[in-house]
C-alpha positions as CSV (number, residue, x, y, z in Angstrom):
1,M,-7.3,-10.6,-7.8
2,R,-10.4,-9.1,-7.8
3,N,-12.6,-10.7,-5.7
4,R,-15.9,-13.4,-6.8
5,F,-17.7,-13.1,-3.8
6,P,-18.8,-10.2,-1.5
7,G,-18.2,-9.8,2.1
8,K,-16.9,-7.0,4.7
9,C,-13.6,-5.1,3.6
10,Y,-11.2,-4.8,6.6
11,R,-9.7,-2.5,6.7
12,C,-12.4,0.4,6.6
13,G,-15.7,-2.0,7.7
14,G,-17.5,-1.3,4.4
15,H,-19.5,-3.5,2.0
16,V,-17.7,-5.3,-0.7
17,P,-18.6,-6.0,-3.8
18,T,-18.5,-8.5,-5.8
19,G,-14.8,-8.0,-8.6
20,E,-14.9,-4.3,-6.6
21,G,-11.9,-5.4,-4.2
22,H,-8.9,-7.2,-3.7
23,F,-9.0,-10.9,-1.5
24,E,-5.9,-12.3,0.6
25,R,-5.8,-15.6,1.9
26,P,-3.9,-15.4,5.6
27,S,-1.4,-16.7,7.3
28,R,-1.7,-17.0,11.8
29,R,2.0,-14.2,11.3
30,T,-0.4,-12.1,9.2
31,Y,-3.0,-12.6,11.6
32,E,-0.7,-11.8,14.8
33,K,1.2,-8.6,12.6
34,L,-2.8,-7.2,12.0
35,E,-3.5,-8.5,15.4
36,L,-6.2,-10.0,15.1
37,A,-8.0,-13.6,16.3
38,A,-9.2,-15.9,13.5
39,I,-12.4,-14.3,12.1
40,G,-14.5,-17.1,10.8
41,G,-13.7,-17.9,7.2
42,R,-10.2,-17.7,5.7
43,W,-9.7,-14.9,3.8
44,L,-9.5,-11.5,4.2
45,I,-11.3,-9.2,1.8
46,Q,-10.4,-5.5,1.2
47,H,-11.7,-2.2,-1.1
48,A,-9.6,-1.8,-3.9
49,D,-9.2,1.3,-3.1
50,C,-8.8,0.4,1.0
51,A,-5.5,-1.5,0.1
52,I,-3.6,1.7,-2.1
53,K,-4.4,3.8,0.8
54,H,-3.3,1.4,3.7
55,R,-0.5,0.1,1.4
56,G,2.1,-1.1,4.7
57,T,0.4,-0.3,7.9
58,N,-1.1,-2.6,10.0
59,H,-4.8,-0.7,9.8
60,T,-7.5,-2.4,10.2
61,Y,-11.4,-2.4,11.3
62,W,-11.8,-4.7,14.1
63,K,-8.7,-2.7,16.1
64,K,-11.1,0.2,16.2
65,V,-14.0,-2.2,16.7
66,A,-12.2,-3.8,20.0
67,A,-11.0,-0.2,21.2
68,N,-14.8,0.6,21.9
69,G,-15.7,-2.0,22.9
């Protein structure tokens, strides 16, 4: 199912316009797996291409930001 609202891709950090990505409502386990703190809102959004490219991985944009300071 596609996103109804725009947002920021949690995989690459880019802008995701309405209808051009996927959303998910993560559980606490998902946040732990991605090594993320609860990041505000209840939904994560990613580009459709990022969903395919990073399927089965723990790649997130926030890990890169946290590592850089």
